[in-house]
N, C-alpha and C positions, 0 to 999 in steps of 0.2 A: 827795689829790685823785683822783677817779675818772677812769679812762681814757675818753675820749669814744667813743661808738659809731661805729666806723669802717666805712664801706662801700667796698669795692674793686670796681672794674669790670674785666671781662675781655673783650677784644674787639680789633677792628682799629682802630687810631688813624688814621683817614682824614681827609684834608683835603677838604672839600666845595667844589665849584664849582657855584654855583646860578645857573641861567639861566632867564629867563622866555621862553616860546616860544608860538607859535600852535599850535592843535590839528593843523593840517596838517603841521607839522614832524615829527610822530611817524611819518609815512609813511616817513621816511628811517631810522627806528630799528627794528631787529628786536626782536621780543618783544612781550609784552602791555603795555598801558598800566597804570601804577600799580604795577608790580613792580620787582624788582631783579635784574639779570643781570650776572654777572661777565664782563668783557671784557679785552682787551689794552690797554695804554696808548695804542697807536696809534689804536684806535677812539675813545677819548675825545678825543685830539688832533684827529682828523678831524671829529668832531661840533662841537668848540669852534670850529673854523675856519668852519663853516657857520652858526653861530648869529649872528644880527644884533646881539643885545644883549650887553652886557658881563656876564660871569659873576663873581659875587662870591665871595670866598674866606672860609671860616670852618672852625674845627675841627669835625669830624663823626665819623661812625661811630655805630652804634646805642648801644652801651654808653658811648661817649664823650659823646654828647649827654646821656645820663642823668647821668653823673658830673660833667660840667661844670656842669650845673644844680644838682646837689646841693652842689658846692663853692661856687657862688654864693649858695646859701641859708645857707651857714655850716656845713654838715655836714662832718664829718671824712671826706675822700674820698681815695682812692688809685686807681691804674690799672696794670694789667698788659697790655702789648701791645708790638709791635715797631714802632718808628718808623724813618724813613729816615735815611741819612747825608747829608742835604741840607737846604736852607733850609726846606722844608716840614716836615721832621721837627723841626727846631729850633723853628720857629713853633709846632708843636703842643705840644711839651713846655713851652715858655715860657708859652704862654697858660694851660695848666693850672696851672702853678706860680703865676702871677700871681693866680689866684683863690683861692689857699691850698691847692690840691691837692698831694698827695704825688707828685711827679714822679720820685722816686728809683727806682721799680720799673719804669719804662719800660726796654725793651731797644732797642738801636740796631743796625739791620741793615747789610748791606754794599751795599744798593741803595736806590733812591729811595723816598720815602714813598708810601703808598697814596693814591689819589685817587678821589673819587666825583663824577660829573657828575649833578646833580639837575635834570631838565627839568620845569619847572612850567608847566602849561597854564592858560588863563584860569579854569577851574573850581577851581583850587587844588590839583588832583591832581599828585603828583610821580612821575615815572618815572626810575628810577635805573640808571645804568650805572657799574660799579665795577671799578677795577683795584686789587688789594690791595697790590701792591708789596712793601715790606719786611714788612708785616703777614703776608703769606703765607709768609714764611720762618721764622716762629716755630716751633721744633721742640719736640715734647713733652719732650725731655730738658732743655730750658731752663727748664722750669716745675717748681717744687717747693713743698712746704709752707712753706718759708722765705719765698717771695714773698707769702704771706698772713699772715705773722707780725704779730700785733697787730691784725688785722682781725676784725670780728665777723660781717660779712655780705658775700657775693660776689654781684654782679649780672652775669650772663653773657648776652651777645648770642647769639641763635639761629644767626647765621651761622657760628659755630664748629662747628655740627653738620656742615657740609660737610667738616670734617676730623675724623673720628671719633676718631682716635688722640689728637689734641690736646685735643679736648673731654673725653675720658675722663681724660686726665692732669690737666687743670684741675679737673675735678670731684673726683677723688681727692685732689688736693693741698689743695683748699679744705676738704673734709671732714676731712682729716687735721689741718688747722690749727684745726678747731673752728668753721668758719664755717657759718651757715645760707646757703641759696642761692636766688636767684631767677633765672628764665630767661625772656627775652623771645623769643617764637617768631619774630619778625623779619619773615617774609613767607610768603605761601602757597606760594611755590616751595620754601622751606626745608622746610616741613611735608611737602609732597608727596614731596620727595626723601629724607626721612629717616624715613618712617612706620614702617619696620621696627625702628628702634632707639629712637624717641622715647618710646613708652610706658614702656619699661624705665628709661630715663634719668629720666623724670619721677618714676616710682615710687621708684627707689632713691636719688635725689640731691636732687630739687628740692622746696623748701618753698613757693615762690610761683611761679606761672606767669602770664605776661601774654600775652594774645592779642587781636587785633582780630577783627571778625566774619569776615573772609576766612580768617584763620589758624585760627580756631575751627571753621569749616565744613570746612576742609581736613582737620582732625584728626578731627572727629566725624561729618561728613556730615549735620548736623542743620539745614541751611538757615538759617532765621531764628528758630528756637526758641532764643533766647539764654540763657534760664534753664536749659533742659535742657543746653545746650552747656557752661555754667559748671559745672553739677553733674557732667557727664561728665568734664570736666577735673579736677575736685576729687576724683574717684575715684582719681586717680593721684598727687596731692600735697596738701599741707595747705590751701593757699589758691589759688583760681583766679579770675582776673580776665578778663572778656571786655568789651572796649571797643567801643562801637557809635557812636562819633562824637557827633553832635548828639542822639542818642537815649539817651545816658548810658552806663552800664556795669553789669555784673552781677558781683557778688562772691559766690563760693561757698566755704563752709567746711563740709566734711561734707555733710549734706543740707540745710543752711540756705543760702538765697540772698537777697541784698539787692540791690535795684535802686537805683542812685544816678543822680541827674539830672546832666546836663551843665551846665556854666557857660554863660551867654549869650554868643553870638558875633554881632557885628554883621555882619561880612563875612569869609568865608574867602578869604584871599589865597594861602595856600601850606600844604599839610599836611606839609611836610618836618619831621621831628622831633616830630610831635604825640604819637605813642605813646611815644617816648623820654622826653619831658618829663612826660607823664602818669605814667609809671613813676617818674620822679624825685620828683614830688610825693607819690605814694603811699608810696614808700620813706622819704621824709622823715618823714611822719606815723607810719609803721609803726616806724621806728627810735626814735621817741619814745613808743611803746606806746599810740598813739591807737587808738580804735575803727576798724574797717574803713570805716565810713561817713565818718568824718572823713578817713581816708587818701584815700578816693576824692574827697572834696570838694577837698582840696589838689591832687590829681592833675588834677582837672577845671579848676581855676584855671590851672595851668600849661599844660595842653593847649589851653585856649581862648585863652590869651595868644599862644602860638606860631603858631597858624593865622592870626592876624591880622597876622603879620609875614612878611617874605620871609626864608626861611632858618630855621635852628634856633637862632640866637643872638639873644637878646632885648636891646633897648636898656636902658640903665640906668634910664630913667624908668619903663619897664614893670616892671623888677625892684623898684623902690621901691614901686610899687602892690601888687605881688604880696606882698611881705614884710609890708605892712600888713594884708593879708587873711588871712595865715596865722599 
């Protein structure tokens, strides 16, 4: 019996607190709307006290969202990241295992689990404030090729670029274990902060790069020329994906570019996890050797489904519909 194609995620296992707010609430929040800023735990606690609505809890983190979705689709999925020695850490590990994911590679830290407060405005945009908690204590020396044993592909969240030593250790270990690698650029803040090292990392390690239009512009400076943006990114790695929301996506391989249409969305409620689930759909198709256009179609189905829900966790009824479509 052949070994199933196993995708391992690498990132911060964060527990999300998702709260719906009015636009005016963002006046109390430092930083740009729509981005992600690292903060202390006290900042999140203070904001939660001011929010009138109840915040819903779910497993999160960029790579986490992608791997939870892959596990739910029946893919062989694993995860490397550091959870907390607390109820939230246990919650995260148990939820991944319940979907059939390999939870044995999680590491447990000596402090509380990381948390992300996702503030969702009426237009569906999410503004995130994150405290990494135990995830931040993952040390490069704790990662080795053995963590990737038996895995075929590693999907890495761009937020790891904030810790260059850890990112390079993860990349080296994944390559040593024989994995192909995909990198989600995560946010425009990440790209701006790491532009001096990002081109070399893409060129030397990455097979597939995922970017949205803001991240793509931050890297290329090409504004709204998404086809050129995808081509420019593809100069650094094998496959480049630029996701443009309702306008679809651009897939570049070498000098060849394919425009993929977005799936229909009746109403956008919350963009939390949209790019992460899009990546899950794409990787699901790619791991089954589908054409890039089919990978994008599956990605679009998942991306469209999650923006019509609050948070990055889809109800079972939605998953049933998705699995029929793919």
